[in-house]
N, C-alpha and C positions, 0 to 999 in steps of 0.2 A: 311267087312269094306268098306267104301267109300273112294276111293283114290282121294285126292284133292291136286292140285298143287297151291301154293301161290307164286307169282313172282312179284317183284318190278322192274319196267323198266322205262327208260326215254321215251320221245316221239319218239325218233329214235330207240327204242328197246333195248338200252344198259342195261345190268343187272350186269355188272362187277364192283366190288369195290365200291358199293354204300355206305358202312358203314364208310369208312375212307381212308386216303391217302395210307396206307400201307396194306390194307386188301387183295388186289390182284393186283400186278403189272405185272402179266404175260403178255407177248407180248408187253412189253414196255408201259403199260397203266399208264398214268400220271394224270388222272382226277378223282381219287378216292375221296369218301366222298361227292358225289353230292346229295344224298338223305337227309342227316341229316338236312341241312339248310331249307329244304322244309317240313319237318315232322311237322304235326299239331296234336292237341289233338284227333281229330276224327280218324285219321289214327292210332295213337298209341293205342287208345282204341280198334279199330278194330283188329289190330294185336295181342293185348293181348287176346282178345276173341277167335280168330282163333287158336292161339298156345295153349291157356289154355284149349280149348275144344278138342284138338287132343288126341286120344288114343295111338298113336305111330307115329314115324317119319321115313321117308325114304329119304336118301341122295345119291347123287353122291359123289365120293371121294373128289373132290376139295372143294365142299361146306361143306362136313362133317369136313374136316380139319380146315376150317375157323371157323366154329361154335364151334368145340372142343377147339380151341385156344382162343375163346372169351367167349361165353356163358358157355362153359364147364370149364373155368378157374376162374369163379367168386367165390370170397371168401364166399359170402352169397347169393346163388341163390334165397332164399325166398324173397329178396327185389324186384324181378321182376317176373311177371307172366310168361313171356316167358322163362326166365332162370329156373324157378321152374318146368315148364312143361318139358323142354328139359332135365333137369338133373334127373327127377324122372320117366320118362316113357321110354318104349323100343325104341331103335334107330336101324335102319337097314341101311346098306350101300351096294349099288350095286357096287362091285369092284372086279376086277380080280387080283389086286396087293396089296391091303391092307391086311396084315397078322396078325398084332397084335395091334388092336385098344386100345387106353389107356382110352377112355371115358367110364366110367361105364355104363353098360346097353346096350352095342353095340353088334349087331350081323352082321357079314359080310355075304352077300348073294353071294355064288359062284355057278359055274355051270350053270344050266338052271334057269336064273334069272326070266324069265317070269313065269315059273311054280311056283317058290318060292313066287313071289309076288301074283300070283293067289291064292295060298294056304293061304297066310296071309289074303287076302280079304275074303276068303270063311269061315275061321274058327274063325274069331274074329269080334266083333261089333265095332261101332264107326268110327272115321275118321283116315285114314292113311295119314298124311300130308307130302307133299314134298315141303320143302322150297328151293327156288332158283333152283340150279342143272339143268341148261339149257340143257345140253346134255342128261341127264336122262329124263327130261320132253319130249324132242323130241322123244326119244326112246319109252317112255311109250305111247305117242300118236300114234306112228306108230304101236304099238302092242295092241292097243285098251284096254289099262289098266286104262285110266284116266276116272273118273266119273264126276269130276268137275274141272274147271280151273278158278282160281281167279287171276285177273290181276290188279295190282296197278300201274297206269301210272302217273309219276311225270311230272309237266310242265317245262321241261328242255330238251334241245338238247345237248348231250354230244359230239358227233362227232367222237368218237373212242371207242374201247373196244368191248368185246364179247356181241353179241346180242342174245336175246332169240331165234329168228328165223333167221338164216343166209340166204344166197342166195339160198340154196336148202335144202329140207327136206320133211317130210310128209305133205300132204294137208288134212285138217280136216274141216268139216262143224261144225259150232257152233251155239247153241241156246243161246241167251242172257236171263239170268234168272233175273238178277237185275243189276242196275247201279245207282251210286250216285257220287256226287262231293263234296269234303270237302272244308272248308273255304279257304284253300291255293291252291286250284285248282288240287288236286290229285283225279283222277277218280278211283273208286273201282268198278270193274265189275266182275260178276260171269257168267261163260259160262258152258254149258254142250255139249260135243261132240256128234254128231249124224251122223257118217259116213263121206263119202267124199263129197266135194262141187259139185254143178252142174255147168256145163260149157256150154256156147253157142255153138251150133253145126254148125252154119253157119254164114256168114257175115251178119250183121244187119245194116240197115239204121239208123244212129244216130237220124235223125229227127223222124223216126217211134218210136224209143225207148222213146224219150222225149215226144212224143204225148201220148203214152200209159201210161207213168209214171204220167203225169199230169192229165190223166183221171182216174187213179186208176187201170189200167189194166196192166198185165204182158204180154210182147211179147213172 
């Protein structure tokens, strides 16, 4: 399976409470529901396609509980491609504390989670989609388990809340595979990780860097 993360963030990297005011108030977050007013047809179609094309889903515990209480509680999931996929396909949760998941089709991954996810990727075909789940995404990146990172950036600064990448975490070099902007300014970018970034090893003269950049050379 190809492990793909799909994350909606603001320009300042906030991913908390995008769907509604009471979706996630942890940490005193008061600015929930910021994504919905900006959502456009192109982004909706894209998300329907991504979720609809997933063979299975992988969550961190917090995101799983949010999804179970919303998408998992829909009276008629067939009215939404996202709900239909989430309710009919296998769901996995990386958690050491979730003991009795109520959402049908859920398996909790205990113990050596990296090995369990590696086994899932090796023995099945299709896409293993990770919606949201910031802490899990960072852990997956640190353990070289991410094949593709999809990032949807909304044109808004939230100013508070949990960010996808906080002040410290793994460093990852990314190849940009595709990028487009929707009619309401949402950028949809697909990246593939390829090891650690390169860093300058010595102090560089800014004028020298600019001169090389304008001439098409790397210093």
